[in-house]
C-alpha positions in Angstrom: -79.4 19.0 274.4 -76.4 17.6 273.1 -75.3 13.7 273.5 -72.4 14.3 272.4 -69.8 14.1 275.6 -66.3 13.0 274.1 -63.6 15.8 274.7 -63.5 18.2 272.4 -60.1 16.9 270.9 -62.0 13.6 269.8 -64.5 16.3 267.6 -61.8 18.3 265.9 -59.3 16.5 264.8 -61.4 14.5 262.2 -62.9 17.9 260.8 -66.2 16.8 262.6 -65.6 20.4 262.9 -64.5 23.4 260.5 -60.3 23.7 260.6 -61.0 27.6 260.6 -57.9 29.9 261.6 -55.3 27.7 260.4 -53.7 29.4 257.1 -54.2 32.9 258.9 -51.7 31.4 262.1 -49.2 30.0 259.2 -49.1 33.1 257.1 -48.3 35.1 260.4 -46.0 32.2 260.8 -42.0 34.3 259.4 -44.6 37.2 260.8 -43.9 35.8 264.7 -40.4 35.0 264.4 -39.4 37.2 262.9 -40.5 40.0 265.6 -39.1 38.1 268.8 -36.3 37.6 267.2 -36.3 41.3 267.3 -37.0 42.1 270.9 -34.5 42.9 272.3 -33.4 45.5 269.8 -31.5 48.0 270.6 -31.4 50.1 267.9 -32.7 53.3 267.6 -36.0 54.4 270.0 -39.4 53.8 267.9 -40.6 57.4 268.8 -40.2 60.0 272.3 -43.8 60.9 273.5 -42.7 64.1 275.8 -39.9 62.7 276.8 -40.7 59.2 277.5 -39.1 56.7 274.5 -41.3 54.5 273.0 -38.9 51.3 272.3 -39.1 49.5 269.0 -38.3 46.7 271.6 -41.9 47.9 273.3 -43.4 47.4 268.8 -41.6 44.5 268.2 -43.5 42.6 270.9 -47.1 44.7 270.3 -46.1 43.3 266.5 -45.0 39.5 268.1 -48.7 39.5 270.1 -50.5 40.3 267.2 -48.5 38.7 264.0 -49.6 35.1 266.8 -52.8 35.8 266.5 -53.1 35.8 262.9 -53.1 39.9 262.1 -51.3 39.7 258.9 -47.7 42.3 258.8 -47.9 44.6 256.3 -46.7 48.6 256.2 -50.6 49.3 256.2 -51.1 47.9 259.0 -47.2 48.2 261.0 -47.4 51.8 260.9 -51.7 51.3 262.8 -49.9 49.9 265.8 -47.2 53.0 265.6 -49.9 55.1 266.1 -52.1 53.3 268.3 -48.6 52.3 270.3 -48.3 56.5 270.4 -51.4 57.2 270.6 -51.7 55.0 275.0 -48.9 56.7 275.1 -50.1 60.3 275.0 -53.1 58.9 276.9 -51.3 56.9 279.4 -49.4 60.1 279.9 -53.0 62.5 279.9 -54.3 59.8 282.9 -51.2 59.4 285.4 -51.8 63.9 285.0 -55.6 62.9 285.5 -54.2 61.2 288.6 -55.5 58.6 287.7 -52.5 55.5 288.0 -53.7 56.2 291.6 -57.2 55.3 291.1 -57.3 52.4 293.7 -59.1 50.2 291.1 -57.1 51.2 288.1 -53.9 49.2 290.0 -56.9 46.5 290.7 -56.5 46.7 287.4 -53.1 46.1 286.8 -52.4 43.9 289.7 -55.1 41.4 287.5 -53.3 42.1 284.1 -49.7 41.3 285.7 -51.0 38.1 287.3 -53.5 37.2 284.2 -49.8 37.7 281.7 -47.5 36.3 284.2 -50.4 32.9 284.0 -50.2 32.4 280.9 -46.8 33.2 280.8 -46.1 30.1 283.0 -48.8 28.2 280.4 -46.6 29.3 277.5 -43.5 28.3 278.9 -44.5 24.2 280.1 -46.2 23.7 276.6 -42.6 24.9 274.8 -40.7 22.4 277.8 -43.2 19.8 277.5 -43.6 19.5 273.5 -46.6 16.7 272.4 -44.3 13.8 270.5 -44.9 12.7 267.1 -45.6 9.0 268.3 -47.9 10.4 270.8 -50.6 12.7 268.3 -50.1 9.1 266.5 -51.7 7.0 269.4 -54.0 9.7 270.2 -55.3 9.2 266.2 -55.3 5.1 266.3 -56.9 5.8 270.2 -59.9 7.6 268.4 -60.3 6.0 265.0 -60.8 3.7 266.5 -63.2 5.6 269.0 -65.2 6.9 266.3 -65.7 3.3 264.5 -66.6 2.4 260.6 -69.9 3.3 260.4 -71.8 7.3 260.8 -75.9 7.2 260.7 -78.6 9.3 259.7 -80.2 9.4 262.7 -84.1 10.5 264.4 -84.3 10.0 268.2 -87.4 11.7 269.9 -86.4 12.4 274.1 -89.6 11.8 277.3 -89.0 11.2 280.8 -90.3 8.3 281.2 -90.9 5.2 279.9 -94.2 4.4 280.4 -94.2 7.8 277.2 -91.4 6.3 275.3 -93.6 2.9 275.1 -96.5 4.5 274.3 -94.3 6.2 271.2 -93.2 2.6 270.3 -96.3 1.4 270.1 -98.2 4.1 268.0 -95.4 3.2 266.2 -96.5 0.2 265.5 -99.7 0.9 264.3 -98.2 3.2 261.0 -97.9 7.0 263.2 -94.6 8.9 260.6 -92.3 9.2 263.2 -91.6 12.6 262.2 -95.6 13.9 263.6 -94.3 11.9 266.2 -91.4 14.3 267.4 -92.5 17.5 266.9 -95.5 16.4 269.2 -92.9 14.3 272.1 -90.3 15.4 272.0 -88.0 17.8 274.5 -85.5 17.8 272.9 -84.0 20.7 270.7 -84.7 18.2 267.5 -88.0 18.0 267.6 -89.2 21.1 265.8 -87.3 19.2 263.2 -88.6 15.8 263.0 -85.6 14.0 266.2 -83.1 14.7 262.6 -79.8 15.2 264.5 -78.2 14.8 261.5 -75.1 12.4 260.7 -72.9 10.9 263.9 -70.9 8.8 264.2 -71.2 6.2 267.3 -68.1 7.4 269.1 -69.8 11.1 269.3 -72.3 10.0 271.4 -73.6 8.9 274.9 -72.9 4.8 274.9 -76.1 3.2 275.6 -77.4 5.2 273.3 -74.9 4.4 270.5 -74.9 0.1 271.5 -79.2 0.8 271.3 -78.1 2.9 267.4 -76.0 1.0 266.3 -77.8 -2.2 266.2 -80.6 -0.9 263.6 -80.8 -1.4 260.5 -82.0 1.4 257.7 -85.5 2.9 258.8 -85.6 0.7 261.8 -86.8 1.9 265.5 -86.1 1.0 268.3 -89.0 -1.6 269.8 -87.9 -1.2 273.6 -86.9 2.4 275.3 -83.5 3.3 275.7 -82.6 4.6 278.7 -79.1 7.3 279.2 -78.8 10.7 281.5 -81.2 12.8 279.2 -84.4 11.3 279.4 -85.4 8.1 277.1 -85.5 7.4 273.5 -87.0 5.8 271.2 -84.5 5.8 268.0 -84.2 5.3 264.6 -81.9 4.7 261.7 -82.0 6.2 258.4 -79.3 5.4 256.9 -75.7 4.5 257.4 -72.5 4.9 255.6 -69.4 4.7 255.8 -67.2 6.7 257.6 -64.1 8.6 256.5 -62.5 10.2 258.9 -59.3 12.4 257.5 -56.1 11.6 257.2 -53.1 12.2 260.1 -51.0 14.7 258.6 -54.6 17.2 257.5 -55.1 16.9 261.5 -51.7 16.3 263.4 -51.2 20.5 264.1 -55.0 20.8 265.7 -54.2 17.0 267.3 -51.5 19.3 269.0 -52.8 21.5 269.9 -55.8 19.9 271.5 -53.6 17.6 273.4 -51.7 20.4 274.4 -55.2 22.4 276.0 -55.8 18.8 277.9 -52.1 18.8 278.9 -52.6 22.4 280.7 -56.0 21.0 282.2 -54.3 18.7 284.4 -51.6 20.4 284.7 -54.1 23.2 285.7 -55.6 20.3 288.7 -52.4 19.2 289.6 -51.8 23.3 290.9 -54.4 24.1 292.2 -54.8 20.6 294.2 -51.7 21.0 295.1 -52.3 25.2 296.6 -53.1 25.7 299.8 -56.8 28.4 298.7 -59.0 29.5 302.0 
């Protein structure tokens, strides 16, 4: 069971998940830019297959897409992409000779692909025309930073279905029962097998009721009153407390921009859906 409720942006901004894939994207930025500039090339065709021309512009678009996905653009991969494009044309011609282009299911798949590509193109155009400003990113960074607090807590909890069960657990703890043993035996949370351990967490990443109770505890203390959340009833223990060290703004700004763009696109889709006639 997950206690986290903060949007993906909150988690990513402060490096609570690994910042993967960024280096590959940066390394290929030049290749993407160059490919994009060449999409309208009027140079000689890439190849002519049974009289059908594969233009250099088509090939440049393929390179652009692959580079944007993080694939390195070197001589080996470029040669492989060229072969794959030629092979695709040969296979497509064979499929046409067999009449597959007239197959209703193929036509539907082509229509679906067109719809999806147009949707992606519209989103890309919208994001480009509505850039996330530096001031907006800094404001969001400061907002989330304030929400996360200044401390993080190494915490355990026992989750049960009702208040009476939680009170019974608190009574057992008062009689020196081991928290870890009770968690393994009584808790319905996925952390039960690990003695109820959630690891190091920041208040901003937890549902409010849980976070409010947790921050009142000192190292080694547990809640003497059951804590109610949408997940059930909790008994919480804090094993340790330390200062929360957050990545600086410059380290996470690119990922923050991406997260804010995702939220902007989500709102765009919601607004368009609200004004659309869907029967």
